[in-house]
C-alpha positions as CSV (number, residue, x, y, z in Angstrom):
1,M,2.6,10.5,-7.3
2,R,5.1,13.2,-6.3
3,A,6.6,14.2,-3.3
4,L,6.7,17.5,-1.7
5,P,9.6,19.8,-2.0
6,H,10.0,20.8,1.7
7,D,9.0,17.4,3.1
8,R,10.2,13.9,1.4
9,T,7.6,11.9,3.0
10,K,4.6,13.6,2.4
11,G,3.3,14.2,-1.4
12,I,0.4,15.1,-3.9
13,L,-1.2,12.0,-5.8
14,T,-3.3,12.9,-8.7
15,F,-5.9,11.3,-10.2
16,G,-7.8,13.2,-13.7
17,A,-9.2,16.1,-11.8
18,I,-8.5,14.8,-8.4
19,T,-5.5,15.6,-5.9
20,V,-5.3,14.8,-2.3
21,P,-2.8,14.7,-0.2
22,C,-0.4,11.5,0.7
23,A,2.2,9.9,3.3
24,L,5.0,8.7,1.8
25,G,7.4,6.3,3.6
26,R,9.7,7.6,6.4
27,S,13.4,7.3,4.0
28,G,11.2,9.4,1.1
29,L,11.2,8.0,-2.4
30,L,14.1,5.6,-3.4
31,V,14.9,4.4,-7.0
32,R,16.8,1.6,-5.7
33,K,13.9,-0.3,-2.8
34,K,15.2,-2.9,-0.6
35,E,13.6,-4.7,2.1
36,G,13.5,-2.7,5.6
37,D,14.6,0.8,4.1
38,G,11.4,2.3,5.0
39,G,11.4,4.2,1.3
40,T,8.3,4.5,-1.2
41,P,9.8,3.0,-4.5
42,V,9.9,4.9,-7.8
43,G,8.2,3.9,-10.6
44,F,5.1,2.7,-12.2
45,F,2.6,0.1,-10.3
46,E,-0.4,-1.5,-11.2
47,L,-3.6,-1.5,-8.3
48,L,-3.9,-5.1,-8.4
49,H,-6.6,-6.1,-5.8
50,V,-8.0,-4.3,-2.6
51,Y,-8.5,-5.3,0.7
52,Y,-11.0,-4.2,3.7
53,R,-11.9,-4.6,7.3
54,P,-15.6,-5.9,7.3
55,D,-16.1,-4.7,10.8
56,K,-15.1,-1.5,9.8
57,G,-17.6,-0.6,6.9
58,L,-19.0,-1.6,3.4
59,P,-16.8,-3.1,0.6
60,P,-14.9,0.0,-1.1
61,K,-17.2,1.1,-4.5
62,T,-14.7,-0.3,-7.2
63,T,-14.5,-2.5,-9.9
64,L,-10.8,-3.9,-9.2
65,P,-10.9,-6.8,-7.0
66,V,-12.1,-6.6,-3.4
67,E,-11.8,-9.1,-0.4
68,P,-12.7,-8.7,3.3
69,L,-9.8,-9.1,5.3
70,T,-9.9,-11.5,8.7
71,P,-8.1,-11.9,11.6
72,S,-5.8,-14.5,10.3
73,S,-4.9,-12.4,7.4
74,A,-1.4,-11.7,6.9
75,W,1.6,-10.8,4.6
76,C,5.2,-12.6,4.0
77,D,8.0,-10.3,4.5
78,D,10.5,-12.7,5.0
79,P,13.2,-13.0,2.2
80,A,14.4,-16.4,2.7
81,S,10.2,-17.9,2.7
82,H,9.1,-18.8,-0.8
83,L,6.3,-17.0,0.3
84,Y,8.0,-13.6,0.1
85,N,5.6,-10.4,-0.6
86,R,2.6,-12.3,-0.6
87,P,-0.7,-13.1,1.5
88,V,-0.6,-15.5,3.7
89,S,-2.7,-16.8,6.9
90,L,-2.1,-17.1,10.5
91,P,-0.5,-18.8,12.3
92,F,2.5,-18.2,9.9
93,D,6.0,-19.3,10.9
94,A,8.2,-16.4,8.6
95,S,8.4,-12.8,9.1
96,H,5.3,-11.6,8.7
97,E,3.0,-8.3,8.7
98,K,-0.6,-8.5,10.1
99,M,-3.0,-6.9,8.2
100,W,-6.1,-7.1,10.4
101,R,-4.6,-3.9,12.6
102,D,-5.6,-2.0,15.7
103,D,-5.4,1.3,14.1
104,R,-7.2,2.3,10.7
105,L,-4.6,2.3,8.2
106,Y,-5.4,-1.2,6.6
107,D,-9.0,-0.7,7.1
108,I,-8.9,-0.5,3.3
109,V,-5.5,-1.5,1.8
110,V,-4.9,-2.0,-1.8
111,V,-2.0,-4.3,-3.6
112,L,0.2,-2.7,-5.8
113,D,2.2,-5.0,-7.9
114,C,5.9,-3.6,-6.8
115,N,8.3,-6.3,-6.7
116,M,5.5,-9.0,-7.1
117,F,6.1,-11.3,-10.8
118,P,8.4,-12.4,-9.9
119,A,9.4,-10.9,-6.4
120,V,12.7,-10.7,-5.8
121,K,14.6,-11.7,-2.6
122,G,15.1,-8.2,-0.6
123,K,13.8,-5.7,-2.6
124,G,10.9,-4.7,-0.4
125,S,7.7,-6.5,0.3
126,A,3.9,-4.8,1.6
127,I,4.3,-2.2,-0.8
128,F,0.9,-1.0,-0.1
129,F,-1.4,2.0,-0.7
130,H,-3.6,2.3,2.3
131,I,-5.2,4.7,4.7
132,A,-2.9,7.2,6.5
133,R,-2.7,7.9,9.9
134,E,-5.0,11.4,10.9
135,T,-1.1,13.6,11.0
136,Y,0.0,12.1,7.8
137,S,3.0,10.3,9.5
138,P,5.0,8.9,7.8
139,T,4.4,4.9,6.3
140,E,6.9,1.9,6.0
141,G,7.0,2.9,2.0
142,C,3.8,2.6,1.3
143,V,1.7,5.5,0.0
144,A,-1.5,6.7,2.4
145,V,-4.3,8.9,2.0
146,A,-7.5,10.1,4.2
147,P,-10.4,7.5,3.7
148,E,-12.7,9.6,2.2
149,H,-10.2,10.0,-0.4
150,M,-9.5,6.2,-0.8
151,K,-13.0,5.8,-1.5
152,L,-13.3,9.0,-4.0
153,L,-10.3,7.4,-5.5
154,L,-11.1,3.7,-5.7
155,E,-14.6,4.6,-6.9
156,K,-12.7,6.3,-10.3
157,T,-10.2,3.3,-10.3
158,R,-10.5,0.8,-13.2
159,P,-8.5,-2.7,-13.8
160,G,-5.3,-1.8,-15.1
161,A,-4.9,1.3,-13.8
162,R,-1.4,2.1,-12.6
163,M,0.0,4.6,-10.0
164,C,3.3,6.4,-11.2
165,I,5.5,7.5,-8.4
166,R,7.6,9.9,-9.3
167,L,10.7,11.6,-7.7
């Protein structure tokens, strides 16, 4: 995956013979990611786990682990929490992001291993590969593609696959 030269919030994702447009973070690509900076981190990130909205469709076809979201699904983004950058269930007192969204962005969402093993406080959380807005407007730091592209890519993805995000 690489950013477009004329718009740092949009990019091109290539996987084998497949090339699709993608949305990136509002701050573009960043080498030094920090919590809340809006940047998409540069690096190699394994695609770990797929979540999907069961009320919006069937599970995506993939050999990656797949789990349905529920209305209580959330992700901790509070650097002060011992559950920082981990899935949590609502209600949850620390700062978090709801995974069951009103828009389509997390209808299918893939967890990337960005700042996870171990999670370093303040180095970024909830860096996902998810569904883009129809306009491909910027994300908060994730990589996002159209729903049909996500399904196509996941069908071809195997455990151990990594996303290369480069300048």
